[in-house]
DRENDO-1510 file (C-alpha; in Angstrom, 1 decimal, always signed):
<recs>
REC; n; res; u; v; w
REC; 1; MET; +163.7; +289.6; +160.3 .
REC; 2; LYS; +161.3; +291.4; +158.7 .
REC; 3; TYR; +159.4; +290.6; +155.5 .
REC; 4; TRP; +160.9; +292.8; +153.3 .
REC; 5; GLN; +164.1; +291.5; +154.1 .
REC; 6; LYS; +163.2; +288.1; +154.2 .
REC; 7; THR; +162.3; +289.1; +150.0 .
REC; 8; PHE; +165.0; +291.4; +149.5 .
REC; 9; LEU; +167.6; +288.4; +150.5 .
REC; 10; ILE; +165.7; +285.6; +148.8 .
REC; 11; MET; +165.6; +287.7; +145.3 .
REC; 12; LEU; +168.9; +289.2; +145.9 .
REC; 13; THR; +170.2; +285.4; +146.2 .
REC; 14; VAL; +168.3; +284.5; +143.0 .
REC; 15; PHE; +169.6; +287.6; +141.2 .
REC; 16; ILE; +173.2; +286.9; +142.4 .
REC; 17; VAL; +173.0; +283.5; +140.9 .
REC; 18; PHE; +171.4; +284.3; +137.7 .
REC; 19; ILE; +173.9; +286.8; +137.4 .
REC; 20; ASN; +177.2; +284.8; +137.9 .
REC; 21; VAL; +175.7; +281.8; +135.7 .
REC; 22; CYS; +174.9; +283.5; +132.7 .
REC; 23; LEU; +178.5; +285.5; +133.3 .
REC; 24; PHE; +179.9; +282.2; +133.6 .
REC; 25; LEU; +178.6; +280.9; +130.6 .
REC; 26; THR; +179.4; +283.9; +128.3 .
REC; 27; SER; +183.0; +283.7; +129.5 .
REC; 28; LYS; +183.1; +279.9; +128.7 .
REC; 29; TYR; +181.1; +280.4; +125.5 .
REC; 30; SER; +183.9; +283.5; +124.6 .
REC; 31; PHE; +186.6; +280.7; +125.5 .
REC; 32; ALA; +185.2; +278.0; +123.4 .
REC; 33; LEU; +184.6; +280.5; +120.2 .
REC; 34; ASN; +187.7; +282.0; +120.8 .
REC; 35; LEU; +189.9; +278.5; +121.2 .
REC; 36; ASN; +187.9; +277.2; +117.8 .
REC; 37; ARG; +188.5; +280.1; +116.1 .
REC; 38; ASP; +192.5; +279.6; +117.1 .
REC; 39; THR; +192.2; +275.5; +116.2 .
REC; 40; ASP; +190.9; +276.5; +113.1 .
REC; 41; ARG; +193.2; +279.0; +112.0 .
REC; 42; ALA; +196.0; +276.3; +113.3 .
REC; 43; LEU; +194.5; +273.9; +110.7 .
REC; 44; SER; +194.4; +276.2; +108.1 .
REC; 45; GLU; +198.2; +277.3; +108.7 .
REC; 46; TYR; +199.6; +273.4; +109.6 .
REC; 47; ARG; +198.1; +272.2; +106.3 .
REC; 48; LEU; +199.3; +275.3; +104.1 .
REC; 49; VAL; +203.0; +274.3; +105.8 .
REC; 50; VAL; +202.3; +270.0; +104.9 .
REC; 51; SER; +202.0; +271.2; +101.5 .
REC; 52; SER; +204.4; +273.2; +101.3 .
REC; 53; VAL; +207.4; +270.9; +103.2 .
REC; 54; TYR; +205.5; +268.0; +101.2 .
REC; 55; GLN; +206.4; +270.3; +98.0 .
REC; 56; THR; +210.0; +271.1; +98.9 .
REC; 57; MET; +210.8; +267.5; +100.1 .
REC; 58; TYR; +209.1; +266.5; +96.9 .
REC; 59; SER; +211.4; +268.8; +94.4 .
REC; 60; MET; +214.2; +267.5; +96.5 .
REC; 61; ALA; +214.0; +264.2; +96.5 .
REC; 62; GLY; +212.2; +263.6; +93.1 .
REC; 63; ARG; +211.3; +260.0; +92.8 .
REC; 64; ASP; +214.2; +258.5; +94.9 .
REC; 65; GLN; +213.1; +259.2; +98.8 .
REC; 66; SER; +216.9; +257.6; +99.5 .
REC; 67; SER; +218.6; +260.6; +98.3 .
REC; 68; LEU; +217.2; +262.6; +101.7 .
REC; 69; THR; +219.3; +262.9; +104.0 .
REC; 70; PRO; +217.9; +264.2; +107.4 .
REC; 71; SER; +220.4; +267.0; +107.3 .
REC; 72; SER; +218.5; +268.1; +104.1 .
REC; 73; GLU; +215.5; +267.1; +105.5 .
REC; 74; ALA; +216.2; +269.3; +109.2 .
REC; 75; SER; +217.1; +272.2; +106.7 .
REC; 76; VAL; +213.8; +271.9; +105.3 .
REC; 77; MET; +212.1; +272.5; +108.6 .
REC; 78; ARG; +214.3; +275.0; +110.2 .
REC; 79; SER; +213.2; +277.9; +107.4 .
REC; 80; TYR; +210.0; +277.1; +108.7 .
REC; 81; ALA; +210.5; +277.1; +112.3 .
REC; 82; ASP; +212.4; +280.4; +111.9 .
REC; 83; TYR; +209.8; +281.6; +110.7 .
REC; 84; TYR; +207.0; +280.7; +112.9 .
REC; 85; LEU; +208.4; +281.1; +115.9 .
REC; 86; SER; +207.7; +284.0; +116.6 .
REC; 87; GLN; +204.3; +283.7; +116.2 .
REC; 88; GLY; +204.8; +281.0; +118.8 .
REC; 89; VAL; +204.3; +278.4; +116.7 .
REC; 90; THR; +206.9; +275.3; +116.9 .
REC; 91; PHE; +207.6; +271.7; +114.5 .
REC; 92; GLU; +208.9; +268.0; +115.6 .
REC; 93; LEU; +209.4; +265.9; +112.1 .
REC; 94; LYS; +209.1; +262.5; +112.4 .
REC; 95; ARG; +210.3; +259.9; +109.8 .
REC; 96; SER; +208.7; +256.7; +111.4 .
REC; 97; ASP; +209.5; +256.9; +115.1 .
REC; 98; THR; +212.9; +258.5; +114.4 .
REC; 99; VAL; +213.1; +262.5; +115.5 .
REC; 100; VAL; +214.2; +264.4; +112.0 .
REC; 101; PHE; +213.9; +268.3; +113.0 .
REC; 102; SER; +212.1; +269.6; +116.7 .
REC; 103; ASN; +212.2; +272.5; +118.4 .
REC; 104; LEU; +208.7; +271.7; +120.6 .
REC; 105; PRO; +209.3; +272.7; +124.4 .
REC; 106; SER; +210.5; +270.2; +126.5 .
REC; 107; GLY; +206.8; +270.1; +128.5 .
REC; 108; ALA; +205.0; +270.4; +125.6 .
REC; 109; SER; +206.9; +267.3; +124.2 .
REC; 110; ALA; +206.6; +265.3; +127.6 .
REC; 111; ALA; +202.9; +265.9; +127.5 .
REC; 112; ALA; +201.6; +265.6; +124.2 .
REC; 113; ASP; +201.0; +262.8; +122.1 .
REC; 114; LEU; +202.6; +263.2; +119.1 .
REC; 115; SER; +201.2; +259.7; +117.3 .
REC; 116; ALA; +200.2; +261.0; +113.9 .
REC; 117; PRO; +196.8; +259.1; +112.8 .
REC; 118; ALA; +197.4; +256.3; +110.2 .
REC; 119; ASP; +194.0; +257.0; +108.4 .
REC; 120; GLY; +195.6; +260.1; +107.3 .
REC; 121; THR; +193.5; +262.3; +109.2 .
REC; 122; TYR; +194.9; +265.0; +111.7 .
REC; 123; ALA; +194.7; +264.7; +115.7 .
REC; 124; VAL; +194.1; +267.6; +117.5 .
REC; 125; GLN; +194.7; +268.5; +121.4 .
REC; 126; THR; +194.7; +271.0; +123.7 .
REC; 127; VAL; +198.2; +270.2; +125.8 .
REC; 128; PRO; +198.4; +271.6; +129.2 .
REC; 129; ALA; +202.3; +272.4; +130.2 .
REC; 130; ALA; +204.3; +274.1; +132.9 .
REC; 131; GLY; +205.2; +276.8; +130.2 .
REC; 132; GLY; +201.5; +277.1; +129.7 .
REC; 133; SER; +198.8; +275.4; +127.7 .
REC; 134; PHE; +199.4; +274.3; +123.6 .
REC; 135; LEU; +197.2; +273.6; +120.5 .
REC; 136; CYS; +198.8; +270.3; +119.2 .
REC; 137; ILE; +198.2; +269.2; +115.8 .
REC; 138; THR; +199.8; +266.2; +114.8 .
REC; 139; GLY; +199.8; +264.2; +111.0 .
REC; 140; ARG; +200.9; +262.2; +108.2 .
REC; 141; LEU; +202.8; +264.3; +105.0 .
REC; 142; GLY; +200.8; +261.5; +102.8 .
REC; 143; GLY; +201.8; +260.1; +99.4 .
REC; 144; GLN; +205.6; +259.0; +98.9 .
REC; 145; PHE; +206.1; +260.5; +102.4 .
REC; 146; GLY; +203.7; +258.5; +104.1 .
REC; 147; ASP; +206.0; +257.6; +106.6 .
REC; 148; TYR; +206.8; +261.0; +108.1 .
REC; 149; SER; +204.9; +262.5; +110.6 .
REC; 150; LEU; +204.7; +266.8; +111.2 .
REC; 151; THR; +203.6; +267.9; +114.8 .
REC; 152; PHE; +202.5; +271.9; +114.8 .
REC; 153; LEU; +202.2; +273.3; +118.5 .
REC; 154; ARG; +201.0; +276.7; +119.0 .
REC; 155; GLU; +201.2; +278.3; +122.3 .
REC; 156; LEU; +197.4; +279.6; +123.4 .
REC; 157; SER; +199.3; +281.6; +126.4 .
REC; 158; GLU; +197.3; +284.6; +124.4 .
REC; 159; LEU; +194.1; +282.9; +124.8 .
REC; 160; TYR; +194.2; +282.8; +128.4 .
REC; 161; THR; +195.3; +285.9; +128.6 .
REC; 162; THR; +192.5; +287.0; +127.5 .
REC; 163; HIS; +190.0; +284.6; +129.0 .
REC; 164; ARG; +191.5; +285.2; +132.5 .
REC; 165; GLN; +191.3; +289.3; +132.0 .
REC; 166; LEU; +187.8; +288.5; +130.6 .
REC; 167; THR; +186.8; +287.1; +133.4 .
REC; 168; VAL; +188.1; +289.6; +135.7 .
REC; 169; TYR; +186.0; +291.9; +133.8 .
REC; 170; LEU; +182.9; +289.7; +133.8 .
REC; 171; ILE; +183.4; +289.5; +137.7 .
REC; 172; ALA; +183.6; +293.5; +138.3 .
REC; 173; VAL; +180.8; +294.1; +136.2 .
REC; 174; GLY; +178.8; +291.4; +138.3 .
REC; 175; ALA; +179.1; +292.7; +141.8 .
REC; 176; ALA; +178.8; +296.4; +140.1 .
REC; 177; LEU; +175.7; +295.0; +138.5 .
REC; 178; GLU; +174.9; +293.3; +142.2 .
REC; 179; SER; +175.7; +296.2; +144.0 .
REC; 180; VAL; +173.1; +298.6; +142.4 .
REC; 181; LEU; +171.0; +295.9; +141.9 .
REC; 182; ALA; +170.7; +295.2; +145.6 .
REC; 183; VAL; +170.2; +299.3; +146.0 .
REC; 184; VAL; +167.2; +299.5; +143.9 .
REC; 185; LEU; +165.9; +296.2; +145.1 .
REC; 186; SER; +165.9; +297.8; +148.6 .
REC; 187; LEU; +164.1; +300.7; +147.5 .
REC; 188; ILE; +161.8; +299.0; +145.9 .
REC; 189; LEU; +161.1; +296.9; +148.6 .
REC; 190; ARG; +160.4; +299.3; +151.1 .
REC; 191; LYS; +158.3; +301.3; +148.6 .
REC; 192; LEU; +156.1; +298.3; +148.1 .
REC; 193; THR; +155.7; +297.3; +151.9 .
REC; 194; GLN; +155.1; +300.6; +152.5 .
REC; 195; PRO; +152.0; +299.8; +153.2 .
REC; 196; ILE; +152.4; +297.0; +155.7 .
REC; 197; ARG; +154.3; +299.5; +157.7 .
REC; 198; THR; +151.2; +301.8; +157.7 .
REC; 199; LEU; +149.2; +299.0; +158.7 .
REC; 200; ARG; +151.2; +297.7; +161.7 .
REC; 201; SER; +151.5; +301.7; +162.5 .
REC; 202; ALA; +147.5; +302.3; +162.1 .
REC; 203; ALA; +147.2; +298.7; +164.4 .
REC; 204; ARG; +149.4; +299.8; +167.4 .
REC; 205; GLY; +147.3; +303.2; +167.1 .
REC; 206; ILE; +144.5; +301.6; +167.4 .
REC; 207; ALA; +145.6; +299.1; +170.1 .
REC; 208; GLY; +146.5; +302.1; +172.0 .
REC; 209; GLY; +143.3; +303.6; +171.7 .
REC; 210; SER; +143.4; +306.0; +168.8 .
REC; 211; TYR; +140.4; +304.0; +167.2 .
REC; 212; GLY; +139.6; +306.8; +164.8 .
REC; 213; GLU; +143.1; +305.4; +163.0 .
REC; 214; ARG; +142.2; +305.1; +159.1 .
REC; 215; ILE; +144.6; +304.0; +156.1 .
REC; 216; PRO; +144.7; +305.9; +152.9 .
REC; 217; LEU; +143.3; +303.6; +150.2 .
REC; 218; ARG; +145.9; +304.0; +147.2 .
REC; 219; GLY; +145.8; +301.9; +144.1 .
REC; 220; ARG; +143.7; +298.8; +143.6 .
REC; 221; ASP; +146.2; +295.9; +144.2 .
REC; 222; GLU; +146.0; +293.3; +147.2 .
REC; 223; PHE; +147.3; +296.0; +149.8 .
REC; 224; SER; +144.5; +298.3; +149.2 .
REC; 225; ASP; +142.0; +295.6; +149.6 .
REC; 226; LEU; +143.6; +294.9; +152.7 .
REC; 227; SER; +143.4; +298.6; +153.8 .
REC; 228; ALA; +140.1; +298.9; +152.8 .
REC; 229; ALA; +138.7; +295.7; +155.3 .
REC; 230; PHE; +141.4; +297.4; +157.9 .
REC; 231; ASN; +139.8; +300.2; +158.1 .
REC; 232; GLN; +135.9; +298.4; +157.8 .
REC; 233; MET; +137.5; +296.1; +160.9 .
REC; 234; ALA; +138.6; +299.4; +162.5 .
REC; 235; VAL; +135.3; +301.7; +161.9 .
REC; 236; SER; +133.6; +298.2; +163.3 .
REC; 237; VAL; +135.7; +298.4; +166.6 .
REC; 238; GLN; +135.0; +301.6; +167.4 .
REC; 239; ASP; +131.7; +301.7; +166.6 .
REC; 240; LYS; +131.6; +298.7; +169.5 .
REC; 241; ILE; +133.9; +300.5; +171.8 .
REC; 242; ASP; +131.4; +303.8; +171.5 .
REC; 243; GLU; +128.4; +301.3; +172.0 .
REC; 244; LEU; +129.8; +300.0; +174.9 .
REC; 245; ASP; +131.1; +303.1; +176.4 .
REC; 246; LYS; +127.5; +304.4; +175.9 .
REC; 247; ASN; +126.2; +301.1; +177.6 .
REC; 248; ALA; +129.0; +301.3; +180.5 .
REC; 249; GLN; +127.7; +304.8; +181.1 .
REC; 250; ALA; +124.3; +304.2; +180.8 .
REC; 251; LYS; +124.7; +301.4; +183.2 .
REC; 252; GLN; +126.9; +304.0; +185.7 .
REC; 253; ARG; +124.0; +306.4; +185.3 .
REC; 254; LEU; +121.4; +303.3; +186.3 .
REC; 255; ILE; +123.3; +302.4; +189.5 .
REC; 256; ASP; +123.9; +306.2; +190.2 .
REC; 257; ASN; +120.3; +306.7; +190.2 .
REC; 258; LEU; +119.2; +303.3; +191.6 .
REC; 259; ALA; +121.1; +304.4; +194.5 .
REC; 260; HIS; +119.5; +307.7; +194.8 .
REC; 261; GLU; +116.1; +306.2; +194.3 .
REC; 262; LEU; +116.6; +304.1; +197.3 .
REC; 263; ARG; +118.0; +306.4; +200.0 .
REC; 264; THR; +115.1; +308.3; +200.3 .
REC; 265; PRO; +112.5; +306.1; +200.6 .
REC; 266; LEU; +115.1; +303.6; +202.9 .
REC; 267; THR; +116.0; +307.6; +204.5 .
REC; 268; ALA; +112.3; +307.8; +205.2 .
REC; 269; ILE; +111.7; +304.1; +206.2 .
REC; 270; ARG; +114.0; +304.6; +209.0 .
REC; 271; GLY; +113.6; +308.0; +210.0 .
REC; 272; TYR; +109.5; +306.5; +210.9 .
REC; 273; ALA; +110.8; +303.7; +212.2 .
REC; 274; GLU; +112.9; +305.6; +214.8 .
REC; 275; TYR; +109.8; +307.8; +215.4 .
REC; 276; LEU; +107.9; +304.9; +216.2 .
REC; 277; GLN; +110.4; +303.8; +218.7 .
REC; 278; GLY; +109.9; +306.2; +220.6 .
REC; 279; ALA; +108.0; +305.7; +224.1 .
REC; 280; TYR; +105.8; +309.5; +223.7 .
REC; 281; ALA; +104.3; +308.7; +219.9 .
REC; 282; SER; +100.3; +308.6; +220.2 .
REC; 283; GLU; +98.4; +305.7; +218.6 .
REC; 284; GLU; +97.4; +308.5; +215.9 .
REC; 285; ASN; +100.6; +309.4; +215.2 .
REC; 286; ARG; +102.0; +305.5; +215.3 .
REC; 287; ILE; +99.2; +305.1; +212.2 .
REC; 288; VAL; +100.7; +307.8; +210.5 .
REC; 289; ALA; +104.3; +307.0; +210.7 .
REC; 290; ALA; +103.1; +303.4; +209.4 .
REC; 291; GLY; +101.5; +304.2; +206.9 .
REC; 292; TYR; +104.7; +306.6; +205.4 .
REC; 293; ILE; +106.5; +303.1; +206.0 .
REC; 294; ILE; +104.1; +300.9; +204.1 .
REC; 295; SER; +104.2; +303.9; +201.2 .
REC; 296; GLU; +107.5; +304.2; +201.1 .
REC; 297; THR; +108.4; +300.6; +200.9 .
REC; 298; ASP; +105.4; +300.1; +198.1 .
REC; 299; ARG; +108.1; +302.6; +196.1 .
REC; 300; VAL; +111.0; +300.1; +196.6 .
REC; 301; LYS; +108.9; +296.9; +195.6 .
REC; 302; ASN; +107.7; +299.2; +192.4 .
REC; 303; LEU; +111.3; +299.9; +191.9 .
REC; 304; ALA; +112.6; +296.3; +192.4 .
REC; 305; LEU; +109.7; +294.6; +190.1 .
REC; 306; LYS; +110.4; +297.5; +187.5 .
REC; 307; LEU; +114.2; +296.7; +187.4 .
REC; 308; LEU; +113.1; +293.2; +187.5 .
REC; 309; GLU; +110.5; +293.3; +184.2 .
REC; 310; MET; +113.4; +295.3; +182.0 .
REC; 311; ALA; +116.1; +292.6; +183.3 .
REC; 312; LEU; +113.5; +290.0; +181.9 .
REC; 313; VAL; +112.6; +291.6; +178.4 .
REC; 314; ARG; +116.6; +293.0; +177.7 .
REC; 315; ASN; +117.3; +289.2; +178.3 .
REC; 316; GLY; +114.8; +286.8; +177.8 .
REC; 317; SER; +113.3; +286.0; +174.0 .
REC; 318; PRO; +109.8; +287.2; +173.7 .
REC; 319; VAL; +107.4; +284.6; +172.6 .
REC; 320; PHE; +105.9; +285.6; +169.4 .
REC; 321; ASP; +102.2; +284.8; +168.8 .
REC; 322; THR; +99.4; +286.3; +166.8 .
REC; 323; VAL; +97.8; +289.0; +169.3 .
REC; 324; ALA; +94.0; +289.7; +168.6 .
REC; 325; ALA; +94.1; +293.6; +168.8 .
REC; 326; PRO; +90.3; +294.4; +169.9 .
REC; 327; ALA; +90.7; +291.6; +173.2 .
REC; 328; LEU; +94.2; +293.5; +173.9 .
REC; 329; LEU; +92.9; +297.1; +174.3 .
REC; 330; ARG; +89.6; +295.6; +175.8 .
REC; 331; GLU; +92.2; +294.1; +178.4 .
REC; 332; ILE; +93.7; +297.1; +178.8 .
REC; 333; ALA; +90.9; +299.3; +179.2 .
REC; 334; GLY; +89.5; +296.3; +182.2 .
REC; 335; LEU; +92.9; +296.0; +184.1 .
REC; 336; SER; +93.4; +300.3; +184.3 .
REC; 337; GLU; +89.6; +300.9; +185.5 .
REC; 338; PRO; +90.5; +301.4; +188.9 .
REC; 339; ARG; +92.9; +303.9; +187.9 .
REC; 340; LEU; +90.9; +305.8; +185.3 .
REC; 341; ARG; +87.6; +305.7; +188.2 .
REC; 342; GLU; +90.3; +307.7; +190.9 .
REC; 343; LYS; +91.1; +310.3; +188.7 .
REC; 344; ASN; +87.1; +310.7; +187.0 .
REC; 345; LEU; +89.2; +310.0; +183.6 .
REC; 346; ARG; +87.7; +308.1; +180.1 .
REC; 347; LEU; +89.4; +305.6; +178.2 .
REC; 348; GLU; +88.4; +306.0; +174.6 .
REC; 349; LEU; +89.2; +303.1; +173.0 .
REC; 350; GLU; +89.5; +303.3; +168.7 .
REC; 351; CYS; +90.5; +299.8; +167.0 .
REC; 352; ALA; +91.3; +299.4; +163.0 .
REC; 353; LEU; +93.6; +296.4; +163.2 .
REC; 354; ASP; +92.7; +293.0; +163.6 .
REC; 355; THR; +95.8; +290.8; +164.6 .
REC; 356; LEU; +99.2; +291.6; +165.9 .
REC; 357; VAL; +102.3; +289.4; +165.9 .
REC; 358; GLY; +103.9; +289.3; +169.0 .
REC; 359; ASP; +104.4; +288.5; +173.1 .
REC; 360; GLY; +100.6; +289.2; +174.6 .
REC; 361; ASP; +102.0; +290.0; +178.0 .
REC; 362; LEU; +105.2; +292.2; +177.0 .
REC; 363; LEU; +102.4; +294.3; +174.7 .
REC; 364; GLN; +100.1; +294.5; +178.0 .
REC; 365; SER; +102.5; +295.1; +179.9 .
REC; 366; LEU; +104.1; +298.2; +177.2 .
REC; 367; LEU; +100.5; +299.8; +176.8 .
REC; 368; LEU; +99.7; +299.4; +181.2 .
REC; 369; ASN; +102.7; +301.5; +181.4 .
REC; 370; LEU; +101.6; +303.7; +178.9 .
REC; 371; VAL; +98.2; +304.6; +180.2 .
REC; 372; ASP; +99.3; +304.4; +183.3 .
REC; 373; ASN; +101.9; +307.2; +182.4 .
REC; 374; ALA; +98.9; +308.8; +180.7 .
REC; 375; VAL; +96.3; +308.7; +183.5 .
REC; 376; LYS; +99.5; +310.7; +186.1 .
REC; 377; ALA; +99.8; +313.5; +183.2 .
REC; 378; SER; +95.7; +314.0; +182.9 .
REC; 379; PRO; +93.7; +316.3; +184.7 .
REC; 380; PRO; +90.5; +315.2; +186.4 .
REC; 381; GLY; +88.0; +314.4; +183.7 .
REC; 382; ALA; +89.8; +314.6; +180.7 .
REC; 383; ALA; +89.9; +312.0; +178.1 .
REC; 384; ILE; +92.7; +309.2; +177.4 .
REC; 385; LEU; +92.6; +307.7; +173.6 .
REC; 386; LEU; +93.6; +304.0; +172.8 .
REC; 387; SER; +94.1; +303.2; +169.5 .
REC; 388; ALA; +95.4; +299.9; +167.2 .
REC; 389; TYR; +95.3; +301.0; +163.3 .
REC; 390; PHE; +97.4; +300.3; +160.8 .
REC; 391; ASP; +99.2; +303.2; +158.7 .
REC; 392; GLY; +101.7; +301.4; +156.3 .
REC; 393; HIS; +102.6; +300.0; +159.3 .
REC; 394; PRO; +100.7; +298.3; +162.8 .
REC; 395; VAL; +100.7; +301.3; +165.1 .
REC; 396; LEU; +99.6; +300.8; +169.0 .
REC; 397; GLU; +99.0; +304.8; +170.1 .
REC; 398; VAL; +97.9; +306.5; +173.1 .
REC; 399; ALA; +97.3; +309.7; +173.3 .
REC; 400; ASP; +96.9; +312.3; +176.6 .
REC; 401; SER; +95.4; +315.8; +177.3 .
REC; 402; GLY; +97.9; +316.0; +179.7 .
REC; 403; CYS; +101.0; +317.9; +180.8 .
REC; 404; GLY; +103.0; +317.2; +178.1 .
REC; 405; MET; +106.7; +318.0; +177.8 .
REC; 406; GLU; +109.3; +320.2; +175.8 .
REC; 407; THR; +111.0; +319.1; +172.9 .
REC; 408; SER; +114.4; +319.0; +174.9 .
REC; 409; GLU; +112.5; +316.3; +177.7 .
REC; 410; ILE; +111.5; +314.1; +174.8 .
REC; 411; GLN; +115.2; +313.0; +174.6 .
REC; 412; LEU; +116.0; +312.2; +177.8 .
REC; 413; VAL; +111.7; +310.9; +179.0 .
REC; 414; CYS; +113.1; +306.9; +178.3 .
REC; 415; GLU; +115.9; +307.0; +180.4 .
REC; 416; PRO; +115.9; +305.3; +183.6 .
REC; 417; PHE; +114.7; +307.2; +186.4 .
REC; 418; TYR; +114.4; +310.3; +184.4 .
REC; 419; ARG; +111.0; +312.1; +185.5 .
REC; 420; ILE; +109.7; +315.8; +184.3 .
REC; 421; ASP; +107.7; +316.1; +187.8 .
REC; 422; LYS; +109.6; +314.5; +190.6 .
REC; 423; ALA; +107.4; +315.6; +193.3 .
REC; 424; ARG; +104.3; +314.5; +191.2 .
REC; 425; SER; +105.3; +311.1; +189.9 .
REC; 426; ARG; +106.9; +310.2; +193.7 .
REC; 427; ALA; +103.4; +311.3; +195.0 .
REC; 428; SER; +101.9; +309.0; +192.1 .
REC; 429; GLY; +104.1; +306.2; +193.1 .
REC; 430; GLY; +106.1; +305.9; +190.0 .
REC; 431; VAL; +109.6; +305.3; +190.0 .
REC; 432; GLY; +110.7; +306.7; +186.6 .
REC; 433; LEU; +111.1; +303.7; +184.5 .
REC; 434; GLY; +108.1; +303.6; +182.8 .
REC; 435; LEU; +108.8; +304.8; +179.5 .
REC; 436; ALA; +112.7; +302.9; +179.7 .
REC; 437; LEU; +110.5; +299.6; +180.4 .
REC; 438; CYS; +108.2; +300.7; +177.3 .
REC; 439; ARG; +111.3; +301.3; +174.7 .
REC; 440; ASP; +112.5; +298.0; +176.1 .
REC; 441; ILE; +109.6; +296.2; +174.9 .
REC; 442; ALA; +109.5; +298.1; +171.5 .
REC; 443; ALA; +113.0; +297.0; +170.8 .
REC; 444; ALA; +112.1; +293.6; +171.6 .
REC; 445; HIS; +109.3; +293.7; +169.0 .
REC; 446; GLY; +111.5; +295.3; +166.2 .
REC; 447; ALA; +109.7; +298.5; +166.7 .
REC; 448; GLU; +109.9; +302.2; +167.0 .
REC; 449; LEU; +108.6; +304.4; +170.4 .
REC; 450; LYS; +108.0; +307.3; +169.0 .
REC; 451; ILE; +107.0; +310.8; +171.0 .
REC; 452; ASP; +105.0; +313.6; +170.0 .
REC; 453; SER; +104.1; +316.1; +172.7 .
REC; 454; VAL; +103.4; +319.4; +173.0 .
REC; 455; LYS; +103.9; +321.5; +176.4 .
REC; 456; GLY; +100.1; +322.3; +178.0 .
REC; 457; GLU; +98.5; +320.6; +175.2 .
REC; 458; GLY; +99.2; +316.6; +175.7 .
REC; 459; THR; +101.4; +313.8; +174.5 .
REC; 460; LYS; +100.7; +311.0; +172.0 .
REC; 461; ILE; +103.0; +308.1; +172.4 .
REC; 462; ARG; +103.0; +305.7; +169.1 .
REC; 463; ILE; +104.6; +302.2; +168.9 .
REC; 464; VAL; +105.3; +301.2; +165.2 .
REC; 465; PHE; +105.3; +297.4; +164.1 .
REC; 466; THR; +108.3; +297.5; +161.0 .
REC; 467; THR; +109.2; +294.1; +161.3 .
REC; 468; PRO; +107.7; +291.5; +158.1 .
REC; 469; LEU; +106.3; +288.8; +160.8 .
REC; 470; GLN; +103.3; +291.5; +161.3 .
REC; 471; PRO; +100.5; +291.2; +159.3 .
REC; 472; SER; +99.2; +293.2; +155.9 .
REC; 473; GLU; +96.3; +295.8; +156.3 .
REC; 474; ASN; +93.4; +293.3; +155.0 .
REC; 475; SER; +94.0; +290.5; +157.2 .
REC; 476; GLU; +91.4; +288.4; +158.9 .
REC; 477; THR; +90.7; +287.8; +162.5 .
REC; 478; PRO; +87.7; +285.9; +163.9 .
REC; 479; ALA; +84.3; +287.6; +164.7 .
REC; 480; ASP; +84.7; +286.8; +168.2 .
REC; 481; LEU; +88.0; +288.4; +168.4 .
REC; 482; GLN; +87.0; +291.9; +167.1 .
REC; 483; LEU; +86.4; +295.5; +168.5 .
REC; 484; GLU; +84.0; +297.1; +165.9 .
REC; 485; ARG; +86.0; +299.5; +163.9 .
REC; 486; GLY; +85.8; +303.1; +164.1 .
REC; 487; THR; +83.6; +302.9; +167.7 .
REC; 488; THR; +84.6; +304.2; +171.1 .
REC; 489; GLN; +84.3; +302.4; +174.3 .
REC; 490; ASN; +84.3; +305.4; +177.5 .
REC; 491; LEU; +85.1; +303.8; +181.0 .
REC; 492; ASP; +83.7; +306.7; +183.6 .
</recs>
């Protein structure tokens, strides 16, 4: 059963019980009010009849009660009985226990207690009988006629008929009210629970893949708060799904590119291996073929090492520590010296920064990859600038005057296996993972990798450390770790 239906049944039951109780109390109160009114009127009439009978009998008997005969007493009562009979009133007059006159209905006479109180008061009772209900009043005449008792019996059939008619009317009114209430309550609850149906529809849409489903916000009630929370959840779900799709696409591209990158060296290795199997290969050709096999094997090894390093960066936890920037730059210069000498390049160092907070090994790998890319892109005799400075945040920068890149290529250069000049990159032993690894290392440090490049003029790559862990501009480093600020170190 739905929520609105449960609420409808509960509220309708409560209202029906409440309405019926109110109508029952109204009917009961109306009957009691009418009964009291008829009782008061009957008492007034009874007193009037008692007074009149007393006066008549007193006039007839004077002071000698023995002069009254049963026939004269009956004649007195008969005149009153004839007058009130049309009003549904009957009488019974007793002297002691002897009935002098009675026109009471037989059923009422048998059901009623017609004994008069001895203290001069009245006995009032409602008598149910076969012919209907009656109001019975019994009392003594008093005075010298104290041994006489008069019973006054009024029919209540009209009162009960009116009560029954009122009850039927109230039942009809109650049924009409309950029917109208059921319709109105159903419409109101359907309207109030409309946000729940909207929420259910949106949830089913999201479950079916429509992650753009949103619920319009109306009002400021609890349903509006729930809708706002649902929309926030939907945005988060959509962002996560988009992120998962993006990651899945990136992983698929990585797998596709990896398969492509592995196919080329493996094909070459197999080809030269088959060539070496030939019986007529000269020694010189064997040496050349073995050299190609070694070169392609190195490419596969470099590819595996780069992928392993990227996996370690993504899945590992960097060990942050204080790193002396001058010492880091000098170490990079020393490790890069053989590559620089091969192409007759100069590495210029500028350090205006004392310390960094980061993983020293990862920062070393980051800068070595950036310098290696600069070496590949620079013509012989050119200079490469490696600098560290403070520009609102600590910055590491590698700048070259090489071939540069188009603006469209800058957006793709950090993708795994992307190479601007594939032939030159393969010739230099590159696998297209250097900048992808640099991006991951920068992300692990909470830093931004920014690339500025102009085609034919060169490239400048900056690593901007924006985390609050980094030291301020005025931090100090021990003198033995410092590189003279503003100086340049050339490696020829």
